[in-house]
N, C-alpha and C positions, 0 to 999 in steps of 0.2 A: 511587505516583502512577498515576492512571487517565486515559486519553484515549480518547474514543469517536469513532467515525466515523459520520456520518450515512448512512443507508441509501440515500438518493436520489443517483443518478448524474446528471451533466449531461444535459439532455434534447436538446441539439442535437448533430448528427453532427459538427460541427466541434469540439466540446469533449469528445466521448466516442468514442474509437476502438475500444472493446471489441467492437462488432459485427464488426470485421475478423476477430476470432478466435472468433466465436460457434460456428462449426461445429467447430472444434478443441476447444472447451470441451465440446461435446456428445459428440464422437467419442472424446475422450481425457480423461475426467473425473478420472483419477488423476494427470495430468501437471501439473507446475508451469509457470506462464507468468510472464514478467517484464513488468512495466508500469512506466511512469514517470507520476507524477501531481503535480499542484499542488494544495495544500490551503490552506484558510483557516479560522480559527475562525468557526464558525456560531453557537454559543451557549456560554455559561458557566453551569453550574448549581452553586449553593452549597447544601449540605445541612448544617444545624447539627447538631452532636453534642456530647456531653460532653467529648470529647477534642479539640475544635476543629472548625472548619468544614471540611467536605470540599468542595473546589472541583474540578469536573470540566469540562474543555473538551470540546466536540463539534466535530470538524473536518468541513468540507464539502469534497468533491472538486470543484474547479473545472474541472480538465482532466485527462484520463487517456488514455494511449496505450499500446497493446501494443508490446513490443519484439520485432521479428521479424528474421530473418536471423542466421545463425550468428555473424558478427563482432560485430553489435550486442548479441546475447545475452551473448557473452563479456565485452564491455565493461561491460554493465549488471551482470553478476555480479561483476566486479572492483570496481566502484564500491560495490555493496551490501556486499561482503565487507570492503572498507576501512572504510566507515562503521560496520559492525557491530564491527569490530576496535577502532576508536577509542572506540566507546561502551562495549564490554564487555571489551576485552582478549582476546577469543577470536579464534582464527585460522580457525575453520570456521563455516559457516552452520548454524543450528539446524533444518535440514530435509534430507530426502533429495533431493539435487540431481539431478533427472531432467528439468530444463527444457532 
């Protein structure tokens, strides 16, 4: 199954908190950053094929906020790890955790 994410971020500062970490993204391009986002289906594309139609939803980000502060990052990481574990059965995250 494939899910795409629309490239366009929310345009209002009240719905897009990423400018808060703009300088960190520039200064530390190799670092991981935690965010929390709300998404909604923007479009659904159906491509006919001999094996059956391929249906691909594209999600739009409605609201995104960076997670800052050591305690909040720990909590966000724990929530992400738990969700990943429930979905995959794996007890580690699939990236080098240097956030």
